[in-house]
C-alpha positions as CSV (number, residue, x, y, z in Angstrom):
1,M,-0.1,0.0,0.2
2,R,1.3,3.6,-1.0
3,E,1.9,5.8,1.9
4,D,-0.8,8.5,1.0
5,Q,-3.4,5.7,0.9
6,L,-2.4,4.7,4.2
7,F,-2.6,8.2,5.6
8,E,-6.1,8.7,3.8
9,Q,-7.1,5.4,5.6
10,M,-6.2,6.8,8.9
11,K,-7.7,10.1,8.2
12,M,-10.9,8.5,6.9
13,W,-11.5,6.0,10.2
14,R,-10.7,8.8,12.3
15,K,-13.2,11.0,10.9
16,W,-15.8,8.3,11.2
17,S,-14.6,8.0,15.3
18,V,-15.0,11.7,15.7
19,Q,-18.7,11.4,14.0
20,L,-19.5,8.9,16.4
21,L,-18.1,10.6,19.2
22,C,-20.0,14.0,18.6
23,T,-23.2,12.1,19.1
24,I,-22.5,11.1,22.5
25,S,-23.7,13.5,25.3
26,D,-21.5,14.6,28.2
27,E,-23.4,12.5,30.6
28,V,-23.3,9.5,28.9
29,A,-19.7,9.8,28.3
30,D,-18.6,9.2,31.8
31,I,-20.8,6.2,33.1
32,I,-19.2,2.8,33.1
33,P,-21.3,0.4,32.2
34,H,-21.9,-3.0,33.9
35,G,-19.4,-5.3,32.4
36,H,-16.9,-2.7,31.3
37,N,-13.7,-1.1,32.9
38,N,-13.9,2.3,31.5
39,S,-16.1,4.8,30.1
40,I,-16.5,6.3,26.8
41,R,-14.4,9.2,27.6
42,W,-11.6,7.3,28.9
43,N,-11.6,4.9,25.5
44,A,-11.5,8.1,23.5
45,G,-8.6,9.6,25.3
46,H,-6.9,6.4,24.9
47,I,-7.1,6.3,21.3
48,L,-5.3,9.9,21.6
49,V,-2.8,8.7,23.6
50,G,-1.8,5.4,21.9
51,W,-1.0,7.2,18.8
52,D,0.6,10.0,20.6
53,H,2.8,7.7,23.0
54,T,4.5,5.8,20.0
55,M,4.2,7.8,16.8
56,F,6.0,11.1,17.8
57,P,8.9,9.7,19.8
58,A,9.8,6.9,16.7
59,V,10.5,9.9,14.5
60,N,12.4,11.4,17.3
61,E,9.5,14.2,18.0
62,K,8.3,15.3,21.3
63,R,4.8,14.0,22.0
64,Q,2.1,16.3,21.1
65,L,-0.3,16.0,23.9
66,P,-0.2,17.3,27.5
67,L,1.4,14.9,30.3
68,T,-2.2,15.0,31.6
69,Y,-3.4,12.8,28.8
70,H,-0.6,10.1,29.4
71,E,-1.5,10.1,33.2
72,M,-5.1,9.6,32.6
73,F,-5.5,7.3,29.6
74,P,-2.9,4.7,29.3
75,R,-3.4,1.2,29.2
76,G,-4.6,-0.3,32.3
77,S,-5.7,3.2,34.0
78,K,-9.4,3.8,35.1
79,P,-11.4,6.9,35.8
80,Q,-11.8,5.9,39.2
81,N,-8.0,6.4,39.9
82,W,-8.2,10.1,38.2
83,T,-7.2,12.9,40.7
84,E,-8.0,15.6,38.8
85,Q,-10.9,16.5,36.3
86,P,-10.6,15.0,33.0
87,P,-10.6,16.9,29.9
88,S,-13.9,17.7,28.3
89,M,-15.2,15.3,25.5
90,E,-15.3,19.0,23.2
91,E,-11.3,19.3,23.7
92,I,-10.8,15.2,23.2
93,I,-12.9,15.5,20.1
94,N,-10.8,18.5,18.9
95,K,-7.5,16.9,19.6
96,L,-8.7,13.8,17.7
97,E,-9.6,16.2,14.9
98,E,-6.2,17.8,14.8
99,Q,-4.0,14.6,15.3
100,P,-3.9,13.0,11.6
101,D,-2.5,16.0,10.3
102,L,0.1,16.1,12.9
103,I,0.9,12.7,12.2
104,V,1.2,12.7,8.6
105,R,3.6,15.8,9.1
106,A,5.7,14.2,11.4
107,C,5.7,10.6,9.7
108,K,5.6,11.6,6.1
109,G,8.6,9.9,4.1
110,H,9.4,7.7,7.1
111,L,6.8,4.8,7.2
112,D,9.6,2.4,5.6
113,D,12.2,3.6,8.3
114,P,12.9,0.8,11.0
115,L,11.7,1.6,14.6
116,H,14.5,2.4,16.9
117,E,13.1,-0.8,19.1
118,S,10.5,-3.2,18.2
119,F,7.0,-2.3,19.0
120,L,4.5,-5.4,19.8
121,G,6.8,-7.2,17.2
122,M,6.6,-4.5,14.2
123,K,9.7,-3.4,12.6
124,T,8.7,-0.2,10.8
125,L,6.8,3.1,11.3
126,G,4.2,1.9,8.7
127,D,3.5,-1.2,10.5
128,M,2.8,0.9,13.7
129,V,0.2,3.2,11.9
130,V,-1.5,0.0,10.9
131,F,-1.5,-1.2,14.5
132,H,-2.8,2.1,15.7
133,M,-5.5,2.0,13.1
134,N,-6.7,-1.2,14.3
135,H,-6.5,-0.5,17.9
136,E,-8.4,2.8,17.4
137,N,-11.3,0.6,15.8
138,L,-11.2,-2.1,18.6
139,H,-12.1,1.0,21.0
140,I,-14.6,2.6,18.4
141,G,-16.4,-0.5,18.8
142,M,-16.3,-0.6,22.4
143,I,-17.8,2.8,22.5
144,K,-20.4,2.0,19.8
145,S,-21.3,-0.9,22.2
146,M,-21.4,1.4,25.5
147,K,-23.3,4.0,23.8
148,N,-26.0,1.6,22.6
149,L,-26.2,0.1,26.3
150,L,-26.7,3.6,27.7
151,E,-28.9,5.3,25.6
């Protein structure tokens, strides 16, 4: 797959993610449904952090998100452990809308570059983009399921 095609798919999936998140009220965003570990807000923030945590350092750039995002939304975290107010859904959605262009700007021309260290067995930056697209879609599926349960 060509680089421009991969980036266009990333942007297409992100657009669909944002469209779904725009249909969710703030009240619903923080409810943790029975059988789930996290809320819709957590899943949306986690998508952002996953990309930010790995993509920018892989091309020797600093992470774009505030440290508070990395403290609130990493793998294994939970809203019950938050000690400060999370970002609003509007802020998360705005960052989700901005992030793909930041990733393209930082990573364009580098998708075949080897990673400094293997990431879950992946060897190139392009491999990591594909992983994060799938990871995002897993969380969007969770969000869609949670929305259906809560509304």
